[in-house]
N, C-alpha and C positions, 0 to 999 in steps of 0.2 A: 883451315882445312875443313872440308865438308864432312858430313856424317858418313856418306858412302865411301869417300876416300879413306877415312879413318877405319872403317870396317874392313876394307880391302887390305889396308896395311896390317891390321891385327891378324887377319886370316893368312897372310903371307909369312908370318913368323914361323920358324921351324916347328915349334911345339903345337901349332894350330893347323898345319898343312893337311893332316888327315881329316880334321873336322871341316876344313874348307872344301876338300874334295867331296865329302859326303853331302855337305850343304849344296854344293854346285850340282851334283848329280840329282839330288832330290828336287831341286828347283827346275832343272831341265826336264825331268820326268813329269813334274806337276804341270809344266807348261805344254808339253807335247802329247803325252799319253792320253789324258782324258779327251782331248779334242779329236785325236786320231780314232780312239775307240768309239766316240760318239758318231763320227761320220761313217766308220766301217759298219757299225751296227745299224745306222739309219739306212744306208744304201744297199747293204748286202744281207746282214743277218735277219733283221726284222722288217724287210721290205714288204712282205705280204701281210703283216699284222694290221689291225684296224687303226691303231695310233702308234706308228713306229717312232715318233719323236719322244714319246713318253718312255718307251722301252730303251731307246738309245741313251736318253738322259739318265735313266736309272743305272745303266751299265757304266756310264762315265762317272757317276757318283761313287759307284762301288770301286772302280779303279782308283779314284782319288783317295778314298779311304784306305785302300791297300797300300798306296804309296806313303801316306802319312803314318800308317801303322808300321811299315817297314823302316821308316826313318826313326821312329821312336824306339823300336826294338834295337836297331843298330846303335843308337845313342846310349841306351841303357846297358848294352853288352860291352861297352868300352871298359877297360880295366880302370879302377880307381888308383891313382898314383898318390901315395902319401908323401908329403914333403919330408926332406931329410931329417928335420928336427923331431919327427914322430917315430915311434916304434910300437909294435904290438906285443903285449905281455903274454904270459902263458895262458891266461883265461880269455884271450881274444880282445881284451880291452886296449884301446889306443891311448897311449900316454906320451907326453912330451919327454924327451931325453933328459931335460933339465929338471923334471919333476922329482923331488926328493922325498917328500912326506906323503902321508895318506891324505886322501880327499876328505874334506870336511864341509859342513853346511849343505848348500844346494848341490854341490858337486859330489857328495858322498853317494855311493851306490849301496842300496839296502840289500842285505843278504838274508833277511828273516822271512 
């Protein structure tokens, strides 16, 4: 099984479908939008400028950065799912359900 086939198989799993959709959309936008913006700016918007290629390239770079920023924001806005074996205590600390004693050593949280 190749790397691409393995990646596609992982993205088709039920828990990964939303991530796959976001990745596919971001990939399609990264492939089409900067090129379209470049040629629209080159032929229509900055046609009368001294160096329209530079201006059009700058607009394409800005659109590319906007797509990447949008993808990063959407990735960070996804809710964090805690596995079933964890729960949150009253003070917001995440503990394992089978944790019975206080934390000691490097795992101890200082309160002073």
